[in-house]
C-alpha positions in Angstrom: 0.0 0.0 0.0 2.8 2.4 -0.9 0.3 4.6 -2.7 -1.6 5.2 0.6 -0.3 8.7 1.6 -0.7 10.6 4.8 -3.2 12.8 2.9 -5.3 9.7 2.0 -5.3 8.6 5.7 -6.4 12.0 6.9 -9.2 11.9 4.3 -10.4 8.5 5.5 -10.3 9.5 9.2 -11.9 12.8 8.4 -14.9 11.0 6.8 -15.2 8.7 9.8 -15.0 11.6 12.2 -17.6 13.5 10.2 -20.0 10.6 11.0 -19.2 10.7 14.7 -17.0 7.7 15.0 -13.4 7.2 16.1 -10.7 5.4 14.1 -10.4 2.5 16.7 -10.0 -0.3 14.1 -6.7 -0.4 12.1 -6.6 0.5 8.4 -4.6 -2.4 7.1 -6.8 -3.6 4.2 -5.9 -2.7 0.6 -8.4 -2.3 -2.1 -7.7 -5.9 -3.1 -8.2 -7.1 0.5 -11.5 -5.4 0.6 -12.5 -7.2 -2.6 -11.1 -10.5 -1.3 -13.1 -10.5 2.0 -16.3 -10.3 0.0 -15.1 -12.7 -2.7 -14.1 -15.2 0.1 -17.5 -15.0 1.8 -19.3 -15.5 -1.6 -16.9 -18.5 -2.2 -18.3 -20.3 -5.3 -16.4 -23.3 -3.9 -18.7 -23.3 -0.9 -22.3 -22.5 -1.9 -21.7 -23.3 -5.5 -20.8 -26.9 -4.7 -22.7 -27.6 -1.4 -26.0 -26.4 -2.9 -25.4 -27.7 -6.4 -28.4 -30.1 -6.2 -30.8 -27.1 -6.2 -30.0 -27.0 -9.9 -29.1 -30.5 -11.0 -32.1 -32.0 -9.2 -34.3 -29.2 -10.3 -34.4 -27.9 -13.9 -31.3 -29.8 -14.9 -28.6 -28.4 -17.1 -30.5 -25.2 -17.9 -30.6 -24.4 -14.2 -26.8 -23.7 -14.6 -26.6 -22.6 -18.3 -29.5 -20.2 -18.0 -30.3 -20.0 -14.3 -26.9 -19.1 -13.0 -26.5 -15.8 -15.0 -30.1 -14.8 -14.2 -29.6 -15.4 -10.4 -26.2 -13.7 -10.4 -27.8 -10.6 -12.0 -30.3 -10.5 -9.2 -27.5 -10.4 -6.7 -25.7 -7.8 -8.8 -28.5 -5.3 -8.6 -28.3 -5.3 -4.8 -24.5 -4.9 -4.9 -24.6 -2.0 -7.4 -27.2 -0.1 -5.4 -25.4 -0.7 -2.1 -22.1 0.3 -3.6 -23.5 3.8 -4.3 -24.6 4.2 -0.7 -21.3 2.7 0.7 -19.2 5.3 -1.1 -21.1 8.1 0.7 -21.1 6.4 4.1 -18.1 4.1 4.5 -18.5 2.8 8.0 -18.3 -0.6 9.7 -21.8 -2.1 10.0 -22.6 0.0 7.0 -26.1 -1.3 6.4 -27.2 -0.3 9.9 -25.8 3.2 9.5 -27.3 3.6 6.1 -30.7 2.4 7.4 -30.6 5.0 10.1 -29.3 8.1 8.2 -31.4 7.5 5.1 -34.5 6.7 7.2 -34.7 7.0 11.0 -33.8 5.3 14.2 -36.4 2.5 13.7 -35.3 1.6 10.1 -31.7 1.6 11.2 -32.5 -0.6 14.2 -34.6 -3.0 12.0 -31.9 -3.2 9.4 -29.3 -4.0 12.0 -31.3 -6.9 13.4 -32.1 -8.4 10.0 -28.4 -8.2 9.0 -27.1 -9.4 12.4 -29.4 -12.5 12.6 -28.7 -13.3 9.0 -24.9 -13.0 9.4 -24.8 -15.2 12.6 -26.9 -18.0 11.1 -25.2 -17.8 7.7 -21.9 -18.3 9.5 -23.3 -21.4 11.0 -24.6 -22.5 7.7 -21.3 -22.0 5.9 -19.4 -24.0 8.5 -22.1 -26.8 8.4 -21.5 -26.9 4.7 -17.8 -27.2 5.3 -18.5 -30.1 7.7 -20.6 -32.0 5.2 -18.0 -31.4 2.5 -15.3 -32.7 4.9 -17.4 -35.8 5.7 -18.0 -36.5 2.0 -14.4 -36.0 0.9 -12.2 -37.2 3.8 -14.2 -37.8 7.0 -16.1 -40.9 6.2 -13.7 -42.4 3.5 -10.4 -41.9 5.3 -11.2 -41.4 9.0 -14.3 -43.6 9.3 -16.4 -40.9 10.9 -20.2 -41.1 11.1 -22.4 -38.1 10.9 -23.9 -37.5 14.4 -24.8 -34.3 16.2 -21.8 -34.7 18.5 -19.3 -35.1 15.7 -20.9 -32.2 13.8 -20.8 -29.8 16.8 -17.2 -30.8 17.8 -16.1 -30.1 14.2 -17.9 -26.7 14.2 -16.4 -25.8 17.6 -12.9 -26.5 16.3 -13.1 -24.7 12.9 -15.2 -21.8 14.2 -12.8 -21.4 17.1 -9.8 -21.3 14.8 -11.6 -18.7 12.6 -12.3 -16.5 15.7 -8.7 -16.9 16.9 -7.3 -15.6 13.6 -9.7 -12.7 13.6 -8.8 -12.0 17.3 -5.1 -11.6 16.3 -5.6 -8.6 14.0 -6.9 -7.5 10.6 -3.4 -7.8 9.2 -3.3 -11.6 9.5 -7.0 -11.9 8.5 -6.4 -9.8 5.4 -3.4 -11.9 4.4 -5.4 -15.1 4.6 -8.4 -13.7 2.8 -6.1 -12.3 0.1 -4.7 -15.8 -0.3 -8.3 -17.1 -0.3 -9.1 -14.9 -3.3 -6.2 -16.4 -5.3 -7.0 -19.9 -4.1 -10.7 -19.6 -5.2 -9.6 -18.3 -8.6 -7.0 -21.1 -9.1 -9.2 -24.0 -7.7 -12.3 -23.1 -9.7 -10.3 -23.0 -12.9 -8.5 -26.2 -12.0 -11.8 -27.9 -11.2 -13.2 -26.7 -14.5 -10.2 -28.0 -16.5 -10.4 -31.4 -14.7 -14.1 -31.7 -15.4 -13.7 -30.9 -19.1 -10.8 -33.4 -19.4 -13.0 -36.1 -17.6 -16.1 -35.3 -19.6 -17.2 -38.3 -21.8 -18.4 -35.9 -24.5 -19.2 -32.2 -24.9 -23.0 -31.9 -25.0 -23.2 -28.1 -24.8 -26.9 -28.4 -25.5 -27.6 -29.8 -22.1 -26.7 -26.4 -20.6 -29.8 -25.0 -22.2 -32.1 -28.0 -21.9 -34.9 -27.6 -19.5 -36.0 -30.6 -17.4 -38.2 -31.2 -14.4 -36.5 -33.4 -11.8 -38.7 -32.3 -8.9 -39.9 -35.1 -6.7 -38.4 -38.6 -6.6 -36.6 -38.3 -9.9 -34.5 -35.6 -8.3 -33.9 -37.3 -5.0 -36.7 -35.2 -3.4 -34.5 -32.1 -3.3 -37.6 -30.2 -4.4 -41.2 -31.4 -3.9 -43.1 -32.3 -7.2 -44.0 -29.1 -9.0 -44.1 -27.6 -12.5 -41.2 -27.1 -14.8 -41.4 -23.3 -14.7 -41.5 -23.3 -10.9 -38.7 -25.7 -10.4 -36.5 -23.5 -12.7 -37.4 -20.5 -10.5 -36.5 -22.4 -7.4 -33.2 -23.3 -8.9 -32.3 -19.5 -9.0 -31.8 -19.9 -5.2 -28.4 -21.6 -6.0 -26.8 -18.5 -7.5 -28.8 -16.0 -5.3 -27.8 -17.8 -2.1 -24.2 -18.4 -3.2 -23.6 -14.8 -4.4 -24.3 -13.1 -1.1 -22.0 -11.8 1.6 -20.6 -8.9 -0.4 -21.8 -6.6 2.3 -18.5 -7.6 4.0 -16.8 -4.9 2.0 -19.0 -2.4 3.7 -18.5 -3.9 7.2 -14.7 -3.6 6.8 -14.9 0.0 5.6 -13.1 1.4 8.7 -10.2 -1.0 8.1 -9.9 -0.3 4.3 -7.7 2.4 2.8 -9.4 4.9 0.5 -12.7 3.3 1.7 -15.0 5.6 -0.2 -13.5 4.3 -3.5 -12.3 0.8 -2.5 -15.5 -0.4 -0.8 -18.0 0.0 -3.7 -15.5 -1.4 -6.2 -14.8 -4.4 -3.9 -18.5 -5.0 -3.5 -19.3 -5.0 -7.2 -16.1 -6.7 -8.4 -16.6 -9.6 -5.9 -20.1 -10.3 -7.5 -18.9 -10.0 -11.1 -15.8 -12.2 -10.7 -17.7 -14.8 -8.6 -20.5 -14.9 -11.3 -17.9 -15.4 -14.1 -15.7 -18.0 -12.5 -18.7 -19.8 -11.0 -20.3 -20.0 -14.4 -17.2 -21.5 -16.0 -16.8 -24.0 -13.2 -20.4 -25.2 -13.0 -20.9 -25.4 -16.7 -17.8 -27.6 -16.9 -19.2 -29.8 -14.1 -22.5 -30.2 -15.9 -20.7 -31.2 -19.1 -18.8 -33.8 -17.1 -21.9 -35.6 -15.8 -22.3 -39.0 -17.5 -26.1 -38.6 -17.6 -28.4 -35.8 -16.4 -31.1 -38.2 -15.3 -28.7 -40.3 -13.2 -27.1 -37.1 -11.8 -30.6 -35.8 -10.7 -31.3 -39.0 -8.8 -28.2 -38.4 -6.7 -29.9 -35.4 -5.0 -27.5 -33.7 -2.6 -24.7 -36.2 -3.3 -24.4 -35.2 -6.9 -21.0 -33.6 -6.6 -19.3 -36.5 -4.9 -21.0 -39.0 -7.1 -19.8 -37.3 -10.3 -16.2 -36.8 -9.0 -16.0 -40.4 -7.8 -17.1 -41.8 -11.1 -15.2 -39.5 -13.5 -12.1 -38.1 -11.9 -8.7 -39.7 -11.0 -8.6 -40.4 -7.2 -5.4 -38.5 -6.5 -6.4 -35.5 -8.6 -9.8 -35.6 -6.9 -8.4 -35.6 -3.4 -6.1 -32.6 -4.3 -9.1 -30.7 -5.5 -11.0 -31.7 -2.4 -8.3 -30.4 -0.1 -8.1 -27.0 -2.0 -11.9 -26.7 -1.8 -12.0 -27.6 1.9 -9.4 -24.9 2.7 -11.3 -22.4 0.6 -14.5 -23.2 2.6 -12.7 -22.7 5.9 -11.4 -19.3 4.7 -15.0 -18.5 3.7 -16.0 -18.9 7.3 -13.0 -16.9 8.4 -14.1 -13.9 6.3 -17.7 -14.3 7.6 -16.5 -14.1 11.2 -14.9 -10.8 10.2 -18.2 -9.5 8.8 -20.3 -10.7 11.7 -18.0 -9.2 14.3 -17.9 -5.8 12.6 -21.6 -5.7 12.5 -21.9 -6.5 16.2 -19.2 -3.9 17.0 -20.9 -1.2 15.0 -24.3 -1.8 16.4 -23.0 -2.0 19.9 -21.0 1.3 19.9 -24.4 3.0 19.4 -25.9 1.0 22.3 -28.0 -1.4 20.1 -27.2 -4.7 21.8 -27.2 -6.0 25.4 -23.7 -5.6 26.9 -22.9 -3.0 24.3 -20.1 -1.5 26.2 -18.2 -4.8 26.2 -19.1 -5.8 22.7 -17.9 -2.4 21.2 -14.5 -2.5 23.0 -11.5 -2.7 20.8 -8.3 -4.4 21.9 -5.4 -1.9 22.1 -3.0 -4.7 21.2 -4.8 -6.3 18.2 -7.0 -3.4 17.2 -9.9 -5.8 16.8 -13.3 -6.0 18.6 -12.4 -9.2 20.5 -15.7 -9.6 22.4 -17.7 -9.2 19.2 -15.6 -11.7 17.4 -16.0 -14.5 20.0 -19.7 -13.6 20.7 -20.7 -13.9 17.0 -18.7 -17.2 16.7 -20.2 -18.8 19.8 -23.7 -17.8 18.8 -23.3 -19.4 15.3 -22.3 -22.7 16.9 -25.2 -22.5 19.4 -27.6 -21.8 16.6 -26.5 -25.0 14.7 -26.6 -27.1 17.8 -30.0 -26.0 19.0 -31.7 -26.1 15.6 -30.2 -29.5 14.7 -32.1 -31.1 17.5 -35.6 -30.1 16.3 -37.6 -30.9 13.1 -40.9 -29.7 11.7 -42.3 -32.7 9.9 -39.5 -34.2 7.9 -37.6 -30.9 7.6 -35.0 -29.9 10.2 -35.6 -26.5 11.8 -32.0 -25.7 10.9 -32.8 -25.9 7.2 -35.9 -23.8 7.6 -34.1 -21.1 9.6 -31.2 -20.9 7.2 -33.6 -20.3 4.3 -35.4 -17.7 6.5 -32.2 -15.9 7.5 -30.9 -15.6 4.0 -34.1 -13.8 3.4 -33.3 -11.6 6.4 -29.9 -10.8 4.8 -31.6 -9.6 1.6 -34.1 -7.6 3.6 -31.2 -5.9 5.3 -29.9 -5.0 1.9 -33.3 -3.9 0.6 -34.2 -1.5 3.4 -31.4 1.1 3.0 -31.6 0.7 -0.8 -35.4 1.5 -0.7 -34.8 4.4 1.7 -32.0 5.7 -0.6 -34.5 5.7 -3.5 -36.6 8.3 -1.7 -33.8 10.1 0.1 -31.6 10.9 -3.0 -31.2 14.7 -3.2 -32.9 15.4 0.1 -31.2 16.7 3.2 -30.7 13.1 4.3 -28.6 12.3 1.3 -27.4 15.4 -0.5 -23.7 14.5 -0.9 -22.5 11.5 -2.9 -19.3 9.7 -2.6 -16.6 9.5 -5.3 -18.2 6.3 -6.7 -21.3 7.9 -8.2 -23.7 6.2 -10.7 -25.9 9.2 -11.1 -29.5 9.5 -10.0 -31.1 7.7 -12.9 -28.9 4.6 -12.7 -29.1 4.3 -9.0 -32.9 4.6 -8.9 -33.1 2.0 -11.7 -31.1 -0.5 -9.6 -33.0 0.4 -6.5 -36.3 -0.4 -8.1 -34.8 -3.6 -9.5 -33.6 -4.5 -6.0 -37.1 -4.1 -4.6 -38.5 -6.4 -7.4 -35.7 -8.9 -6.7 -36.5 -8.8 -3.0 -40.1 -9.8 -3.6 -39.0 -12.7 -5.8 -36.4 -13.9 -3.3 -39.0 -13.8 -0.5 -41.5 -15.7 -2.6 -39.0 -18.4 -3.5 -37.5 -18.6 0.0 -40.8 -19.6 1.6 -41.7 -22.4 -0.8 -41.8 -26.1 0.3 -39.9 -27.7 1.9 -39.2 -24.3 3.7 -42.7 -23.0 3.9 -42.3 -22.5 7.6 -39.8 -19.7 6.8 -42.9 -17.5 6.2 -44.2 -18.1 9.7 -40.7 -17.5 11.2 -40.3 -14.3 9.3 -43.8 -13.0 10.3 -43.1 -14.1 13.9 -39.8 -12.2 13.9 -41.5 -9.0 12.6 -44.2 -9.3 15.3 -41.6 -9.8 18.0 -39.6 -6.9 16.6 -42.6 -4.6 16.7 -43.3 -5.5 20.3 -39.6 -5.0 21.3 -39.3 -1.7 19.5 -42.5 -0.1 20.7 -42.3 -1.6 24.1 -38.7 -0.9 24.9 -36.3 0.3 22.2 -38.1 3.3 20.8 -37.5 5.2 24.1 -34.0 3.8 24.8 -32.2 3.4 21.5 -30.7 6.7 20.2 -29.2 5.4 16.9 -26.0 6.7 15.3 -24.9 10.3 15.8 -26.5 12.6 13.3 -26.3 16.4 13.0 -25.3 18.2 16.2 -24.6 14.9 18.0 -21.6 14.4 15.8 -19.9 17.6 17.1 -20.7 16.6 20.7 -18.8 13.3 20.2 -15.4 14.8 19.2 -14.0 14.6 22.8 -15.1 11.0 23.0 -13.5 10.3 19.6 -10.2 11.6 20.7 -10.3 9.6 23.9 -11.2 6.4 22.1 -8.4 6.8 19.6 -5.9 7.5 22.3 -7.0 4.3 24.1 -6.0 2.2 21.2 -2.9 4.2 20.2 -4.4 5.7 17.1 -3.0 9.1 16.1 -6.2 10.1 14.5 -6.8 13.0 12.1 -3.9 15.4 12.2 
């Protein structure tokens, strides 16, 4: 970061001070690092592989050849709209701050809870996906492990604890690992694509655009029996759920150099590159499949079935190891995102024990309590929800579907507010990454339409209980807000409150050894 001058640093700190916050976290992340943290959380080698059956056991090859680009575009519209806002307000826990300043205390508070619950449970889901990939690749075959709740939770405690420990030790180490993760995902996805193409019995490119209906038993009951059109739409959840987590670029704003420029670029670039490399990798995988009908029958086991039958064992295990490391690094980056959201919400008094959760370690310049709290909560979520089922569907599966909806709601709220706040006193100054009013409003409207589609798809069988959980959460939220928080929660500093905080800002920076704006 030799091009990061003292003037650049003063500008970054000045922007942060102008929003009423101290430079407690350490700016060690380059523009590439900011991109890499989002690219690592998206991780096409995690969601793209672990959720592959949503496509192959749905609409078949067309769910990848046609569905992947469509689903990625849906994610892109959110990223583009959020990038515009992030350039104007580059703070940790950005979504919460945007929801407050573009709306009011309540919309900020609601955005924070949607985003926080989504991040904690998605961290659990990512690491559960890593567990099942480990079991399918090495755990059962080489170690003779059996999938039990105890084995699953012990595995999660170990890998989540390691992710938290790395985050605890400073953003410098975390950034180096997520930088490495970025290169590893690029290299492994291309290597997997090449191996798949070399192992393909033939190149039937037409299967990438051939629509099928494998819902019900012919698709291993991944989706209940439904129409061909509907099963294609449900298959869009593969790219939509995979291409998420790009809000991490915003959450690490206060640790990124030239944040007003780097954050929006990192957000959009992470989506575009993930979409491209994911498409190449998954199309190659579809071409490798011996037979689409047989692949659909495998249900959730389709990836391992195809690799076992088509790929050399040694090459296969090397790829498995690279994928497993990438998935662990995906969880590592997610811990970073979760902890910064907890930290940001807590420094404005939004959570119980806020004083402790917002404290930054002077030694490591990281929010230590927030890191370990988010990590522990994610493991507890997996443990508790794994013990209960509704019918034949584990509560864990339903809640994960619901909380991904929560994440997109947390994206949609500030975007919708920005649609109406543009040019008003709430948002009269744009950042250096500026699309212009017309383009932003177009993407904002597309985001609202996309949110409606995601919500409708996310509450379909076998996850229809996600609707009741979402409605229940909204009811509880209303009770808590009007009963308690509306009188207690002040929200982020706005207007005159920013000036009043300057003495607190200086004290907070002195406590962690930050020279601040000079």
